[in-house]
C-alpha positions in Angstrom: -1.6 20.3 3.8 -2.9 17.1 2.3 -2.4 16.4 -1.4 -5.9 15.6 -2.8 -4.4 13.6 -5.6 -3.2 11.2 -3.0 -6.7 9.9 -2.7 -7.1 9.2 -6.2 -6.7 5.6 -7.5 -4.0 4.8 -10.1 -5.0 3.0 -13.3 -3.5 -0.2 -11.8 -5.7 0.2 -8.6 -8.7 0.9 -10.7 -8.1 -2.3 -12.7 -7.7 -4.4 -9.5 -10.8 -2.8 -8.1 -12.8 -3.7 -11.2 -11.5 -7.3 -11.1 -12.5 -7.6 -7.5 -16.0 -6.2 -8.4 -16.4 -8.9 -11.0 -15.2 -11.6 -8.6 -17.6 -10.5 -6.0 -20.5 -10.6 -8.3 -20.2 -14.4 -8.3 -20.1 -14.8 -4.5 -22.9 -15.3 -2.3 -23.5 -12.8 0.8 -21.4 -14.8 3.1 -18.6 -15.0 0.8 -18.8 -11.1 0.3 -18.9 -10.6 4.0 -15.8 -12.8 4.5 -13.9 -10.8 1.9 -15.0 -7.4 3.3 -13.9 -8.5 6.8 -10.5 -9.8 5.4 -9.9 -6.3 3.7 -10.8 -4.4 6.9 -8.3 -6.6 8.7 -5.7 -5.8 6.2 -6.5 -2.0 6.4 -6.4 -2.1 10.1 -3.0 -3.8 10.1 -1.6 -1.2 7.6 -2.9 1.6 9.7 -1.2 0.1 12.7 2.1 -0.3 10.7 2.0 3.3 9.5 1.2 4.5 13.0 4.2 2.6 14.3 6.6 3.8 11.7 5.4 7.4 12.3 6.1 7.0 16.1 9.5 5.7 15.4 10.3 8.4 12.9 9.3 11.1 15.5 11.4 9.6 18.4 
């Protein structure tokens, strides 16, 4: 069963999110899109790493 608290952000993560929000307010549309695409690429890379680690731990 999944722990629902795992989806809540820590205080540090909330602060980082707030800082990013302030930074993005000053960017134009293209800058925001570039940052979003970079974040998505990082998330996908992390997903791949987790998937690979899970496969290795099960074999």
